[in-house]
N, C-alpha and C positions, 0 to 999 in steps of 0.2 A: 591424761597422755605419761604421768612418773614411772606408775606400773608399763606403761607401755616402755619406755625407753630402760627401766632394770632388765624385763622378759626378754626385749631385742641384744641388748648386753649380753644376757646369760647366751639366748642361741646361737646367735654370733658367734661369739670367743677369739678364735683367733684376724675370723673375720669380715668386725667388729668393722676396718674401712670403708668395706663395702656399703654400709647403714651412715652415713656417718648426714645424708641427708635429713634423713625419716630423723635420727637420735637425735641432730643438733634441736630439727622445727618439734617436733614432743619433747622435747628438753625446755625449749622459751619455752610451749607452752605449758607444762607443767610446774615451771618454775623454779627449776633446776639450776636451778643459774650458774653455778660451780662448771656440770654442765655440761649446760650450752658455750661458755666460752670456748671450751674444750672444742666440740662438735660443729660452732660454727668458724670457727680455726681451720679445720681438719678441711670442714666441706667450704667452704671460702678456697684452700687451697686446692682443692682438685679440680677446682670452676676454673678459678687460674691458670693450670695445669695443662685446663682444655679449652684456654682462651675465650672462655664463659666470663669477660671481665665487667660484666653486668652488675653476672650473679653472686659472684667474689666480691663484688664492691658491699652486695646488699649482704653476705654474710661477712664479712667484716662488722656494719652498720650492727649485726644483732648477737653479733661477738663484743662491741664497745655497749651496746644497750645492753645486755646482759652483766658485766663488767660493775654499769650504777644501781647492783643493786650489789655488792659484792664487798664487803664490809673495807674501808681505807685504811689498806692497809700497802707494808711494801711489795708485796708480791705480787696481786692486782694493782698498781701503780708501775708495775714493772707489764705486765700481763697488758695492759694500756697500751703502754709505750710502744709492744711489740705488735697488736693489730694496726696501732697506727700505719706503721714499719709495712705493715702489709695491703694495707689498706691504698697508702703509697703507689707500691705497683700495681695494684690493679685500675688507680686512675689515670696513672703515668697511659698506659697497657689505651685507657680510652678517651687520652688529650686534656685532660679533668686535669688544664696543673695550675687555674690557680686557687682548684680544690685541695689539688695535694699539695702546696705550699699552707696554707692553712691548717691542716690536716696534721703535715710538720712540723707547725709553732707548737697547736699545742703537745708532743712530739716532744718539742724542744722544750716547752715551759715544764715534761712533769719529769724528763732529765734531767733540770736543772735542780728543781724541783729536790726532788734524790736524790741529787749528788755521785747520782750514776756512772763515771769517767766511762764507762763502754758503749751505755744505748748511744750518752751525749757523743761520741766521737760516728756513732754508724749515722744517726741524724741529724748528724755540717752534713754527712757526705750527703748526706739523700738530699740536704736542700741543699747544696749549692746548683747539685747536680737541677734542681729544680727554678729555681731561681736563674740557674743560664738560662736553659728552658725560656723563658720567661725571660729575658734580654735584661735583667739585676745583673751586669755582671760585677759589681761594685759588689755585693753582696754573696757573690757565686762563692768571688774569692776571701771571704772572711770567712766566710761558712766552707769552706776546702784547705786554711789556712786553720784553723780553727780544729777541722775531723786533724789532720796532721799530726799540732801538735801533740793530741792526745794520742797517739796511734803512735808516738816521740814516747809518751811516758807509759804505757801500757805493754811497748815494744808486740802489740799487733801487728804487724806486714799487711795483712787483706788487706785490717785501714789501713793502713800506710801506701798501697798501690790504691785503694780506691778516689783518696784525700788527691796523689800525686796527681792521678789520671785527672781529674775534675781542677783542681787547681790548671793547669797544664790548661783544657780547654775552655775555662773562664779567662784565660790568659790569650 
């Protein structure tokens, strides 16, 4: 499987994006964990673009599985947060709100542990949306406020807009 990944990468060149599903499969089977994370995320994004949300969930789950095989470093933890945010999008489209909330709690814990305010801000905004969907207005408001306060510190206008929108919706 590992040789297939190397061969497809070499032959595909700039068109490697057309082969991400195959590359993800073979990278996983070949235990090429770092490449598996990348290709699974790309395959998940491609599936989500085509509204193949079950497939996107599967790809994100495979990326999380691959991450478990990599050393526990800051960059792998950052990727774990990012994959969970990707997974949240697919779960939302499928109406799996409880699972979405649980995935976001995991991301929140990782972002807090890493002391990564940017990711924590985006996770907070996503969590506020999740809580609003589930009727937990208090937690939605608290998460929106957290995201808004982080946005102010970071001067992140995109984060500020989303946090403000979610805060207004929760109220």
